[in-house]
C-alpha positions in Angstrom: -49.9 46.0 177.1 -50.4 43.0 174.8 -53.3 44.5 173.2 -51.5 47.7 172.3 -48.5 45.8 170.9 -50.8 43.8 168.8 -52.7 46.8 167.4 -49.4 48.6 166.6 -48.1 45.3 164.8 -51.3 45.1 162.7 -51.0 48.7 161.8 -47.4 48.2 160.6 -48.4 45.3 158.4 -51.3 47.2 157.0 -49.3 50.1 155.8 -46.3 48.0 154.6 -48.3 45.8 152.3 -49.6 48.6 149.9 -46.3 50.2 149.9 -44.7 47.0 148.8 -47.2 46.4 146.2 -46.7 50.0 144.9 -42.9 49.4 144.5 -43.5 46.4 142.2 -45.7 48.5 140.1 -42.9 51.1 139.7 -40.5 48.5 138.8 -42.7 47.0 136.2 -43.1 50.5 134.6 -39.6 51.2 134.7 -38.8 47.9 133.0 -41.3 48.6 130.3 -39.8 52.1 129.6 -36.3 50.6 129.4 -37.7 48.0 126.9 -39.2 50.9 124.9 -36.0 52.9 124.9 -34.1 49.7 123.7 -36.6 49.4 120.8 -36.1 52.9 119.8 -32.3 52.6 120.1 -32.6 49.6 117.5 -34.6 51.8 115.2 -32.0 54.8 115.5 -29.3 52.2 114.7 -31.0 51.2 111.6 -31.7 54.8 110.6 -27.9 55.8 111.3 -26.9 52.8 109.1 -29.0 54.2 106.2 -27.8 57.8 106.5 -24.3 56.8 106.5 -24.9 54.7 103.4 -26.5 57.6 101.6 -23.5 59.8 102.6 -21.1 57.5 101.2 -23.1 57.3 97.8 -23.1 61.2 97.8 -19.4 61.3 98.4 -19.0 59.2 95.3 -21.3 61.3 93.1 -20.3 65.0 92.2 -22.9 67.4 93.8 -24.9 69.9 91.6 -25.5 73.5 92.7 -26.4 76.8 91.2 -23.6 78.9 90.1 -24.9 82.0 91.9 -26.8 80.7 95.1 -29.8 83.0 95.8 -29.9 84.5 92.2 -33.0 83.5 90.0 -33.5 83.3 86.4 -36.5 85.2 85.4 -38.9 83.4 82.8 -41.6 85.0 80.6 -43.2 84.1 77.3 -46.1 84.5 74.9 -48.3 82.3 72.7 -51.1 82.6 70.2 -53.0 79.7 69.1 -56.0 79.6 66.9 -57.9 78.6 63.9 -57.1 80.0 60.3 -58.6 79.8 57.0 -57.4 81.3 53.9 -57.8 81.3 50.0 -56.7 78.4 48.0 -53.1 79.6 47.5 -52.8 80.9 51.1 -51.1 79.2 54.1 -54.3 77.6 55.5 -56.9 76.6 52.8 -58.6 74.1 54.8 -59.3 75.7 58.3 -55.9 74.7 60.1 -55.4 74.9 63.7 -51.8 76.3 64.5 -49.7 77.8 67.1 -48.2 80.5 65.0 -46.4 82.4 67.6 -44.8 81.0 70.8 -41.6 82.3 72.5 -40.1 81.6 75.9 -37.5 84.2 77.4 -35.0 83.8 80.3 -33.3 86.8 81.8 -30.5 86.5 84.4 -28.5 89.3 86.1 -25.4 88.1 87.7 -24.4 91.7 88.9 -26.1 95.1 88.9 -24.7 96.3 85.6 -24.8 92.8 83.7 -28.0 91.3 82.1 -28.1 88.2 80.1 -31.2 87.5 77.8 -31.9 84.4 76.0 -35.3 83.7 74.0 -36.3 80.4 72.5 -38.8 80.1 69.6 -41.3 77.2 69.8 -43.6 78.5 67.3 -45.7 75.7 65.6 -44.9 73.5 68.7 -41.6 73.0 67.4 -38.2 73.7 69.2 -36.7 76.1 66.4 -33.8 78.0 67.6 -32.7 81.1 69.7 -34.1 84.2 68.5 -31.5 86.1 70.5 -29.0 85.5 73.1 -27.0 88.6 74.2 -25.3 90.2 77.1 -26.1 93.9 78.2 -23.4 95.8 80.0 -24.7 99.0 81.6 -22.2 102.0 81.3 -22.9 105.4 82.8 -24.6 106.9 79.8 -25.3 103.9 77.5 -25.7 100.0 77.4 -23.4 97.9 75.4 -25.1 95.0 73.9 -23.0 92.0 72.7 -24.4 88.7 71.0 -27.4 87.9 68.8 -29.9 90.5 69.0 -33.1 91.8 67.4 -32.1 94.7 65.0 -33.9 97.9 65.9 -35.2 98.9 62.4 -38.7 100.6 62.5 -41.4 100.3 65.1 -43.5 97.4 64.1 -40.6 95.0 64.3 -41.0 95.3 68.1 -44.8 94.0 68.0 -44.5 91.8 64.9 -46.6 89.0 66.4 -50.3 88.3 66.8 -49.9 88.6 70.7 -48.5 92.1 71.0 -49.8 93.5 67.7 -53.1 95.3 67.4 -54.1 92.7 64.7 -53.2 89.2 64.0 -51.3 89.8 60.9 -48.5 92.5 60.3 -48.1 95.0 57.8 -47.3 93.3 54.3 -43.9 94.9 54.5 -42.9 93.3 57.8 -39.4 94.5 58.6 -37.6 91.9 61.0 -34.2 90.7 61.7 -31.7 89.0 64.0 -28.0 89.1 63.8 -24.8 88.6 66.0 -22.7 91.6 66.7 -22.3 94.6 69.0 -24.5 97.7 69.7 -24.8 100.8 71.8 -28.4 101.2 73.2 -29.8 104.1 75.3 -31.6 107.3 75.4 -30.2 110.8 74.4 -31.1 113.4 76.9 -33.0 110.8 78.8 -36.1 110.8 76.2 -34.7 110.0 72.7 -34.0 106.2 72.3 -31.4 105.1 70.0 -29.4 102.2 68.7 -26.0 102.2 66.8 -25.1 98.6 65.9 -22.7 96.5 63.9 -23.1 92.9 62.9 -21.3 90.0 61.4 -23.8 89.5 58.6 -27.1 87.5 58.5 -28.7 85.9 61.5 -26.6 83.2 63.2 -23.4 84.1 61.3 -20.5 83.9 63.7 -17.7 84.9 61.3 -18.1 87.8 58.7 -18.6 86.2 55.3 -17.3 89.3 53.5 -15.3 92.5 54.2 -18.6 94.4 54.2 -19.7 95.8 57.6 -23.5 95.7 58.3 -24.7 98.5 60.2 -28.0 99.7 61.7 -28.9 103.0 63.3 -32.1 104.5 64.7 -33.1 107.6 66.6 -36.5 108.4 68.1 -38.1 111.2 69.9 -41.2 112.3 71.7 -43.2 114.8 69.7 -45.3 116.6 72.1 -47.3 114.8 75.0 -48.7 111.8 73.0 -46.8 111.6 69.6 -43.6 109.8 68.8 -41.4 109.7 65.7 -38.4 107.8 64.7 -35.9 107.4 61.8 -34.2 104.0 61.0 -31.4 103.0 58.7 -29.8 99.6 57.8 -27.0 98.6 55.4 -26.0 95.1 55.0 -22.7 95.8 53.4 -21.5 93.6 50.4 -22.5 90.0 50.9 -22.5 87.0 48.8 -25.1 85.7 46.5 -25.8 82.8 49.0 -25.8 85.0 52.0 -29.1 86.4 53.4 -29.7 89.9 54.5 -29.9 90.4 58.2 -33.1 92.3 57.8 -36.0 90.8 55.7 -38.5 93.0 54.0 -42.0 91.6 53.0 -40.6 88.2 54.0 -37.7 88.5 51.4 -34.0 88.0 52.6 -32.5 86.3 49.6 -30.3 87.8 47.0 -31.9 89.0 43.7 -32.0 86.2 41.2 -28.9 85.8 39.1 -26.7 88.1 41.2 -23.1 87.1 42.2 -23.0 89.8 45.1 -25.5 92.1 46.5 -26.1 94.8 49.3 -29.3 95.8 50.9 -30.2 99.2 52.4 -33.2 100.4 54.1 -34.6 103.7 55.6 -37.8 104.1 57.4 -39.7 107.0 59.0 -42.4 106.2 61.5 -45.0 108.4 63.3 -47.0 107.2 66.3 -49.8 108.5 68.3 -50.7 107.2 71.9 -47.9 104.5 71.6 -46.2 105.6 74.7 -42.8 107.5 75.1 -40.8 105.0 72.9 -43.4 104.5 70.0 -43.9 100.9 71.0 -47.3 99.8 72.5 -47.7 96.1 73.0 -51.5 95.2 73.2 -50.8 92.8 76.1 -50.4 93.4 78.9 -53.4 95.5 78.4 -52.9 98.1 81.2 -54.4 101.4 80.5 -55.0 101.0 76.8 -55.7 104.5 75.2 -59.1 105.1 73.5 -57.3 105.9 70.2 -54.0 104.7 68.7 -52.8 105.9 65.2 -49.7 105.0 63.3 -47.9 105.8 60.0 -44.8 104.4 58.2 -43.0 105.1 55.1 -39.8 103.6 53.9 -37.6 102.5 50.9 -35.2 99.7 50.2 -32.6 99.0 47.7 -31.1 95.7 46.7 -28.0 96.5 44.7 -27.0 93.5 42.8 -23.9 92.5 40.8 -24.6 90.5 37.7 -28.4 91.1 37.8 -30.9 93.9 37.9 -31.2 95.8 41.1 -34.3 95.1 43.2 -35.6 98.5 44.6 -38.9 99.4 46.2 -41.1 101.3 48.6 -43.4 100.4 51.3 -45.9 102.1 53.5 -48.8 101.5 56.0 -51.3 103.2 58.3 -53.0 101.7 61.3 -55.6 102.6 63.9 -57.2 101.0 67.1 -60.2 102.2 68.7 -61.3 101.0 72.3 -65.0 100.6 72.4 -65.0 100.1 76.1 -62.6 98.7 78.7 -62.7 95.1 77.1 -63.6 95.5 73.4 -61.5 97.1 70.7 -61.4 97.3 67.0 -58.3 97.7 64.8 -57.6 98.3 61.1 -54.4 98.5 58.9 -53.6 99.2 55.3 -50.2 98.4 54.0 -48.5 98.3 50.6 -45.1 97.2 49.0 -44.2 98.2 45.5 -41.2 97.3 43.5 -39.7 99.3 40.6 -41.1 98.4 37.1 -40.2 95.1 35.6 -38.8 93.8 39.0 -40.7 90.8 40.6 -40.3 88.9 43.9 -42.4 86.7 46.2 -43.6 89.5 48.3 -45.3 88.5 51.4 -44.7 84.8 50.8 -46.7 85.2 47.5 -46.8 81.8 45.8 -45.9 83.7 42.6 -43.6 86.5 42.0 -45.4 89.8 41.8 -44.5 93.4 41.5 -46.8 94.9 44.2 -48.8 93.7 47.3 -51.7 95.3 49.1 -53.0 94.1 52.5 -56.0 95.3 54.2 -56.7 94.0 57.8 -59.7 94.4 60.0 -60.1 93.0 63.4 -61.8 92.9 66.8 -60.2 92.0 70.1 -61.8 91.2 73.5 -59.8 91.4 76.7 -60.5 88.4 78.9 -57.8 89.3 81.4 -54.9 91.8 81.5 -52.8 89.1 79.9 -55.2 87.2 77.6 -57.1 88.5 74.6 -59.6 86.9 72.3 -58.7 88.1 68.7 -60.2 87.8 65.5 -59.2 89.2 62.0 -60.0 89.1 58.3 -57.4 90.2 55.9 -57.8 91.2 52.2 -54.7 90.4 50.2 -54.2 91.7 46.7 -51.2 91.3 44.3 -50.5 92.6 40.8 -48.0 92.0 38.2 -47.8 88.3 38.6 -48.6 85.4 36.3 -51.7 84.8 38.1 -53.7 86.6 41.2 -53.3 84.1 44.0 -56.4 83.8 46.4 -54.6 84.9 49.7 -57.5 86.4 51.8 -57.5 84.9 55.5 -59.7 84.5 58.4 -58.2 84.1 62.0 -59.5 83.6 65.3 -57.6 82.7 68.4 -56.3 83.2 71.9 -53.4 85.5 72.6 -51.7 85.5 76.0 -48.5 86.3 77.9 -47.1 84.9 81.0 
């Protein structure tokens, strides 16, 4: 009996000692866990204090948020940068590097029938001003355009830059203009684009300087499957001698010398082949560029002056493009501007007043990508009637791209 009791007591002792030791390990582990949690709590307290401090700072500062959450402003633009060399009286007589075209456009649609468009000019790496800033309001049959817009006069005016034009230079006539006003824009019968617009006067004028009401009208129509024709008209109304016409011709927008009041009128007829159903075909983006493109323009203008001789003239040009393959293309244009007899002006930025100006441009383009072309051109420039014949021929080579 004593032996059995001794064995039982020994067994109890052998089993109880490990259990007691195990209990101490659990206690130590729990103690360490609590210490760790206390450390984390201290970190959380510090983090909480920092967040509360930031919240107090934000309450003291007005918050900035989008006016229309979820809506986005669309941004696109273009740039041409290259090297230019001209005759002694030209713009670049010593091989100059220039960014001679750079635009940045922002488009925002706050609702289904309202679109706001704003384009900034940064040509020459300078922040110049806004080309246009207008609002389009879509109506059932037309669009109402209000603000400063590009005037729809002729076809080349929509590609009068070295990025979208088939050549680096434009026709010597170069019709272009911006003005603040109102216009109706749309398509008659769904296929004939038109614009009927009124404006305050010259570009940037917010209050009409005279009682004259400038107006522009244009109607275009497809002619068969690949041809397009359009007729444009512009009348500046009576404007003062110091006021510029909203539309320039051959880089001239000023009044005839010596006039006290004047008025400009323009009409232009355009025919295009393989320029699309609006007669406008930017070279970039490339897309499916046709094998052959042909264009012809004829127009006339009259600058009726008070107190000075009228300055009337005619202009015309023909142009063509041929795609050698899916990357290489060649283009050419011949353009002319003629003033009436005994009338002179600095046509095409000529350094001397001339009576007529001729420009022949030939060029090559190579499509690096759908949005980037390498372009080169040589233009022959010839004037007549001036006190001298300025040397204006020009080489140009550069990169044209859109984004």
